[in-house]
C-alpha positions as a LaTeX table, in Angstrom:
\begin{tabular}{lrrr}
\hline
Residue & $x$ (\AA) & $y$ (\AA) & $z$ (\AA) \\
\hline
Met1 & $-8.85$ & $-53.70$ & $-31.43$ \\
Leu2 & $-6.19$ & $-51.88$ & $-29.40$ \\
Ile3 & $-6.60$ & $-51.75$ & $-25.62$ \\
Pro4 & $-5.59$ & $-48.40$ & $-24.06$ \\
Ile5 & $-3.56$ & $-48.62$ & $-20.85$ \\
Ile6 & $-1.79$ & $-46.27$ & $-18.46$ \\
Val7 & 1.51 & $-47.26$ & $-16.84$ \\
Arg8 & 2.35 & $-45.23$ & $-13.72$ \\
Ile9 & 6.04 & $-45.03$ & $-12.73$ \\
Asp10 & 7.11 & $-42.87$ & $-9.80$ \\
Gly11 & 3.92 & $-40.81$ & $-10.04$ \\
Thr12 & 4.19 & $-40.16$ & $-13.78$ \\
Asp13 & 1.57 & $-41.63$ & $-16.14$ \\
Tyr14 & 2.56 & $-43.08$ & $-19.52$ \\
Arg15 & $-0.18$ & $-43.89$ & $-22.00$ \\
Gly16 & 0.12 & $-46.92$ & $-24.23$ \\
Glu17 & $-1.85$ & $-49.56$ & $-26.08$ \\
Leu18 & $-1.93$ & $-53.33$ & $-25.99$ \\
Asn19 & $-2.24$ & $-55.00$ & $-29.39$ \\
Asp20 & $-4.94$ & $-57.45$ & $-30.44$ \\
Ser21 & $-3.42$ & $-60.74$ & $-29.28$ \\
Glu22 & $-4.10$ & $-63.49$ & $-26.76$ \\
Thr23 & $-1.14$ & $-62.35$ & $-24.66$ \\
Ala24 & $-2.34$ & $-58.73$ & $-24.59$ \\
Ala25 & $-5.84$ & $-59.89$ & $-23.61$ \\
Ala26 & $-4.36$ & $-61.92$ & $-20.72$ \\
Val27 & $-2.34$ & $-58.90$ & $-19.54$ \\
Ala28 & $-5.42$ & $-56.66$ & $-19.74$ \\
Ala29 & $-7.45$ & $-59.17$ & $-17.74$ \\
Ala30 & $-4.77$ & $-59.21$ & $-15.01$ \\
Leu31 & $-4.65$ & $-55.40$ & $-14.64$ \\
Pro32 & $-3.93$ & $-53.59$ & $-12.41$ \\
Leu33 & $-0.46$ & $-55.02$ & $-11.78$ \\
Gln34 & 2.15 & $-53.76$ & $-9.34$ \\
Gly35 & 5.81 & $-54.63$ & $-8.96$ \\
Ala36 & 9.31 & $-53.36$ & $-8.30$ \\
Thr37 & 10.72 & $-51.44$ & $-11.27$ \\
Ser38 & 14.27 & $-51.38$ & $-12.64$ \\
Arg39 & 15.49 & $-48.89$ & $-15.20$ \\
Trp40 & 18.05 & $-49.62$ & $-17.91$ \\
Gly41 & 18.68 & $-46.59$ & $-20.10$ \\
Asp42 & 15.30 & $-45.41$ & $-21.35$ \\
Glu43 & 13.64 & $-48.76$ & $-20.66$ \\
Tyr44 & 11.79 & $-49.96$ & $-17.57$ \\
Tyr45 & 11.50 & $-53.59$ & $-16.44$ \\
Trp46 & 9.53 & $-55.10$ & $-13.60$ \\
Ser47 & 8.43 & $-58.35$ & $-12.09$ \\
Thr48 & 4.98 & $-58.94$ & $-10.68$ \\
Gly49 & 6.12 & $-62.08$ & $-8.89$ \\
Asp50 & 4.16 & $-64.44$ & $-11.19$ \\
\hline
\end{tabular}
């Protein structure tokens, strides 16, 4: 079962889905997450400090 999520970057919401995996379930359980964002081309990267 896919898990719907919203990622907010600089006030803009992006809708996405987490797949049906143990890693996705762990990410969903840790939400909401915050961190500093870096952009490289059309991709965004961030660290939550963990």
